N, C-alpha and C positions, 0 to 999 in steps of 0.2 A: 505494499500499500503505499500511495506516497505521499507526504508528508504536509498539508496546508500551511503552507506560507503567507506568512501576513505582509501585505504592500507596504510597501517602507512609504513614512507622510512626505508630501511634497513641500519641501523647503519654503517659506517664504524669502522672498528678494530681499534685498537689503531697502530696498526703496518699498518693498510692501510692507516688509516690518516698520519703516518710519511711518507710513501712512497709518498704519492701524494704531502703533504707539498717537498718534495726534489725532485721531478720532477717539481714542479712550481718555488721552487729556483734556480733548472738548469734551464728551459724555461728561466725565466728574466734573467740571466746571461747570454744566448748565445745571446738573443736578444739584452740587454744592450753592449756587445761587439760587435758585429755586427753594430749596431747603433755606438758605438765609432768608428769602425774602419772604416762604411762611410765617419762619419765627419773628421776624423782625415786625410782621401784620400784624399777628395775633398778639403780641405785647405791645403794638399801638395801639388796638382792640381793648385791651384789659385796662390799657392807661388812662383811654378815654371813658371805658366805665366807671371806671374808678372816681376818676375826676369829675364826674358831673353826679355821680353818687353823693360825692363829699358836697356838690354844690348844694344840692336837695338838702342833705342833711344841715347844711350851716345856713341857710336862707329860707329855708322852707319849711312852714310844719301843717300839719292836718290836726284841727280841732274839732272834737264832737262838739256840734250843737246840741239844745236842750230838745229837739222832736229826734232825736237819735240820726239827723243826717250828719256829714260832716264840709270842712271849709276847709280852702287851703289860703294860709296867711303868709306874706312872703315879707320879707327884711329889704324893701327896696333901697335905703340907707345904703347898707351895706350890699346891697349887689353892684350899686352903682360906684362905690370905693375900689371894689372888684374891679369893675368893668363898666366906663360913665355911658358906655355905647348899647346896653340894655334897653330894653322898649318892651318887653313882656317875657309871658311865660307861656309855652303854647302846651293843651293837657289832652290827649285823648285816652279817656279809661279803659281799664283792660285791654294796653296796646303798650309796645315800647315808649311810645312817645308823650315826655313829661320832662321838656327841657325850657330853656330861656332862650331869650328870641333877642338877637343884638340889631343895631341899623348903625352900618360904618360909612366911612367915607368914598368906598368904591365895592365891586362885586367878586376882588380876588382876595383878600384878606384874609377872612373869615373859611375859606373853603378848609382851608388847611391850618386852622388855630382854634385851638379850645378857649373856653369861657375865660379861661384866664391868661390868653395870650400864649398857652405854652404850642410848638408847632407839633400837629398830629393830622394824620388824613381825614380821621372822622370829621374835622372840624365842627364845627359850630352852626345852628339854624340862626340864618339871618333873613333881612330883609332888603328888598332890592333899595340900592342905592338912589336909584330913583323917585322913590316914594317919599313921603314925607315923614316916614316912620311912626307917627303917632295912631294909626289904621284909621284916620279922617280923608282918605281917597277914594276914588271910586272904586279901584282894584289895588289891594295893595297885595305885590308878590313876594312871596317868604318862598326859601331855596332851603334844603336839607339831604345829605349826603344820603344814597339807600347802599346802608353798608351789610354786605351778605356775609359775611363772616357770623357774625353777633347782630341782633335786632338792634342796632344801635340809627340813632337821629330820624328819616323818615321811610328808612325801610317797610314800614306797616302802612304807609300810605299807597303802595300799590296793590294790598291787601283788596283794594276798594274795586279792583277789576271784579271780585265776585259779587254778586247782589246778595248771599248770605253773609258777607263782611257788614255790608251798609246797612241789613238788617238790625244787627246787635249794634252797631254804632252810628247813631243816628245825629251824634251830637258830640260837638268837643268845644273846650275853652280856650281863650285867650283871658289872660292876665293884664292889667295893665298897672302902673301905679293911681292912674285915675279912675279907670272902671276894668269892669270884667264881662266879656262878652260871650255870647254862645256862637256858636260856629255851626249853620246847619249844610253838610256836604249838598250839593246841587247835581254833579256831573265830574266824571274823572275822563280821560280819555289817553291814548296813548300818541305821543309824537315824537319832533324829533328836535332837537336845540335851535337849530336853526328853521324852525317850522311854522317862526311867526305865531306861536301861541300867546304869545305876553301884549298884552296894549292895557297902555297906562291911562293914557286920557280918551273920551269920547264926544265928539261934538253934539251930540244928541242924543234923547232917550232910545231911539230906534237904533241908533249905531253900538248903543250897549247894550239892548235886548238881542243885534241879531247875533255880537258877540258871544252870550251867555247861550244863543242857542245852538252854535256851532259846536259847543262842547255837550250838551244835551243830544243832539243829533248823534253823537259818536260815544258816547258814554258807556262805559261797563257794567254801570247799572242804573237804575232807574229811581231817584228819589222821589220822595212825599211831598217835600219841601218846594214852592214855589217862587217864582223873581219878580218883584215888580220892578219899574225903571225908575224908583226911589231909593233902590234899595242900594246896599255897599256889599262887594262880596273881597274874599282874600283866595289866592290860587297858591295852592300847595303845588312843587314843583320838586320832582326828584328824577336820578338816575331809572331807567329801567335795560336790563340785559337780556331781555327774551324776546320781544318782539323786534326790536330794532339791534341789530349787532352793534352797531357804531351810532353813537351820540345817541341813543334811543331815550327817552323821557315818559313819565307819568305823572300828569298834571291834574288837576282838581281843584273846580271853582266849588266856592261855599258862600253861603252869605253869613253874615254877621252883623248882630245884631247886641244890642246891649243886654245882659240879662236883667231877667226881674228883679226889681226894687234898687237897679243903679240908676 
């Protein structure tokens, strides 16, 4: 019987070996960089979460009322000492939205700055610099990041893509140093950052109502609230990553009215 001889392995040429070594080095570099980005990303999220938890603990108190309901009380003086740009505080119960709102000199600074000014990709919820900042405008535009790894900032705004979410989240609150507002979602839609969905000024009631109707026609949910020409609105804008792969946005308009007793 003849013996089975193993075929000798082909040896890589010197150039082939160099190519393989280069590919290995690049692959390891990519893996290390991806790991680094993942770790630093997680750390920045944790830093942001802790920072905003601290802000809530230091400057906001939930008090029980005689009728067994509760109310939020804010120390606006201390909030202003920490950040004079503070304009209010937005809350959507049973969600992650519970943040101070700022109004800066431009729309860049707070994209990557926490409330105390620390650099962080989570940023701060902020009002467009074009607005007055006191919710007196016909349309006040408020931006917040859509943070994927943690339910931070405006990540929960996009949940209005489902009617069921609206049914259990029909009102939010915006607190300011002078007034508390009830905010009623009217319509939310998908768009892109360059889609022209933001408008601050309206030449007539008809123009305002036509603007509102563009949201209603494309809305992912149906609201039980109605808008009148005399109403004011806020627009909550955040990024989205499912419908539009590049520059996607989810934008929701809501009617803003002083809370009862204000």
